[in-house]
Each structure stands twice: as C-alpha cells, then as structure tokens.
C-alpha positions, -999 to +999 in steps of 0.1 A: +213+115-045+179+096-051+175+061-051+180+048-083+154+035-107+165-002-104+167+006-063+131+018-062+118-008-085+137-035-063+119-020-033+081-017-051+088-056-066+096-068-029+064-052-016+043-063-045+038-030-051+019-021-019+024+001+012+047-015+039+024+000+066-012+000+051-008-018+022-020+003-001-012+007-040+002+034-051+036+035-036+071+051-039+109+040-021+106+062+007+144+067+023+143+055+064+173+074+074+172+109+050+198+120+028+211+152+048+214+128+080+234+108+059+212+082+050+226+059+021+205+050-010+207+014-012+178-012-007+183-011+029+176+021+040+145+020+016+108+018+024+077+012+005+052+035+018+021+054+001+017+091-002-004+089+028+017+074+048+047+091+037+030+125+044+021+115+078+048+093+093+078+096+068+093+129+085+087+117+119+124+102+135+105+084+159+089+064+133+119+048+115+123+022+134+088+015+133+089+017+098+118-005+089+101-027+113+067-029+091+088-030+063+109-063+070+073-078+087+058-069+049+086-081+027+081-112+046+048-115+042+048-108+007+076-136-001+052-162+020+021-150-004+041-151-036+068-175-032+043-205-049+056-216-082+036-191-099+051-161-086+019-139-095+038-105-092+069-120-110+047-121-140+026-092-137+052-071-129+047-046-157+012-048-152+016-033-112+040-011-121+020+010-147-009+008-123+016+026-095+027+049-127-012+056-128-019+061-100+008+085-092-003+105-122-042+106-109-026+119-075-009+147-089-041+151-108-030+144-145-051+118-150-089+104-145-091+067-135-112+058-163-080+035-176-070+023-139-104+005-133-101-017-162-069-022-151-087-034-117-112-050-132-088-074-150-065-081-121-097-089-101-111-111-124-076-130-130-074-135-094-108-150-090-104-173-115-067-188-105-083-193-066-077-226-057-086-250-021-052-242-013-050-203-018-087-193-011-080-187+027-054-161+017-070-147-011-107-136+004-081-127+035-060-102+015-096-091-005-108-086+033-083-063+044-072-041+017-105-028+011-104+012+015-127+031+034-154+053+012-166+085+018-201+088+016-207+122+025-195+148+053-185+123+086-199+095+066-179+065+057-185+029+043-162+003+055-142+024+080-108+011+088-080+026+112-043+020+102-032+036+132-051+015+155-068-014+130-105-005+144-127-018+117-164+001+113-186-012+081-205+023+083-189+052+101-211+085+108-207+116+124-175+117+133-141+128+115-120+110+137-120+073+151-136+066+177-111+044+193-079+064+189-091+096+178-069+098+151-084+122+125-097+111+092-076+128+065-069+101+041-101+098+025 
C-alpha cells in the first residue's frame, strides 16, 4: 500500500520540501525498504527524494542505509534551520506544497514554468527581506548550496556541482562526466 497523503505531507514538511540527498525542491516520499520486500507505509520507512535521486539511488538496496542516514541528517538540519520562533516552513507550508505540485506537473510535461518562476521570485524576495545578522550566514550558505548547474550547451555547464563527490566548478566545459569522480552528468 502506498504512503497515505498525511504521511507524504509529513515527510515533505520535515524535509522543508527538499530532497534529503541533493536538497533540490520537487520531492516525493520514497519507500526506503520497498513495499514488495515488506517495507512499511509509516514515516520511518519514508525518505524525501527528488526524481533524479530517486531514479539514481532509490532502487539500489546497497543505498538504503545511506538514504536513511541522509534523511536523518537532513531532518536534523531542517529542524535546526527552521526551529526559530518564526518558523518559515510552517508559515509557508501551502506555498511550498503548491510549488512541489507544480514541479511534479512540469516534470511530467503538464505545465510550463511561468507560475513557478513567479512563486520562486516571491519567496526569494521574502527571504532577502527577512535576513537578520543572526540568519545572514545560514541564509547565504543555503542559497549558495542550493544553486543548481545550468546547461549552457553541449558539454558546457555553469555552476557545476557533483552530488556524488561534492566537486564544484564555476564553468565546466568539454565534459559529460564529473572531472573528479567520472560520474555521468545526466540530471541537467
């Protein structure tokens, strides 16, 4: 039986609607131990994964322990980031849920990105407005770490980041693999 809607939303909320592996937005609740192998439909067997991480690692039994560890680390990090008295995720849960739904539709080719761009702009403006001396370092770090590579052309990427080995390169040209670990670049 799949996760209940309540359990899916609890997993997404605990993860601030971000993938526990790469921190991209647009996630779904993944069964760490598949249902056909006796995996339960409770929150302890769920992990927030984006489609790319789910496709690359979700069906690999050797990655189950790692996915659980990444999930637990990400949940703890989200708790630390968002546990202030002004809980941004709780206050903006509906916006994040709508954004996640839009991303799922975009990935299926059912919607264009116009509304998503407007949502992201609004959130970005609000985050910048709310920065305080106490949150400046964390906010800036989160923005830098969440910036994704952009494919500029064949074998050309700006702001390249390999989630396999954590290599970062401002401009990567001439390759379709990470120059450090040789992981194929297929998620861009």
